[in-house]
C-alpha positions in Angstrom: 96.7 93.3 97.4 93.2 94.0 97.1 91.2 94.0 100.5 94.1 93.9 102.9 93.0 95.1 106.4 95.9 96.2 107.6 98.4 95.7 110.6 100.0 98.3 112.5 103.4 97.8 114.5 104.5 100.9 116.0 103.9 103.4 112.9 104.4 100.8 110.4 101.5 99.2 108.6 100.5 96.5 106.0 99.0 98.0 103.1 98.3 97.1 99.6 100.1 98.6 96.9 100.7 99.0 92.8 104.1 100.3 93.4 106.4 98.4 96.0 109.1 100.0 97.6 111.5 97.8 99.3 114.0 100.8 100.4 111.3 102.2 102.6 109.6 99.0 103.5 109.1 95.1 102.1 106.7 93.9 99.3 105.4 90.5 99.6 103.2 88.8 96.7 100.6 85.9 97.6 98.8 83.5 95.9 95.2 84.6 97.0 93.7 86.2 99.9 93.4 83.1 102.1 97.4 83.0 101.7 97.6 86.8 102.7 94.9 86.6 105.6 96.8 83.7 107.1 100.4 85.4 107.0 98.8 88.6 108.4 97.3 86.5 111.3 100.8 84.8 112.1 101.8 88.3 112.2 99.7 89.7 114.4 99.8 86.5 116.9 103.6 86.8 116.8 104.0 90.7 117.2 100.8 91.2 119.5 102.6 90.9 122.7 105.9 92.6 121.8 107.1 96.2 122.4 109.7 98.3 120.8 111.7 100.9 122.3 111.7 102.9 118.8 110.6 102.8 115.1 113.9 101.7 113.8 113.9 98.6 115.7 110.0 97.9 114.9 110.8 98.4 111.0 114.2 96.3 111.0 112.4 93.3 113.0 109.2 93.2 111.3 111.0 93.3 108.1 113.6 90.5 108.5 110.5 88.5 110.0 108.8 88.8 106.8 111.9 88.4 104.6 112.6 84.9 106.1 109.0 83.6 106.1 108.5 84.8 102.3 111.6 84.2 100.7 111.3 87.9 99.3 
């Protein structure tokens, strides 16, 4: 996903990749940059006020959120 600005929750980041790894993360494809940017904005809005007690909780929560909303 060229031009992905990035989002971090705890130590996790949204990042473009040519080789998705669904074991250590979650990969999502978007129709275009506008769809991607809108999704990142929703993530930022939903997760900005949240705090996690550990990295595993943050990872599982964000991964589930992404899968539920993208049907990935």
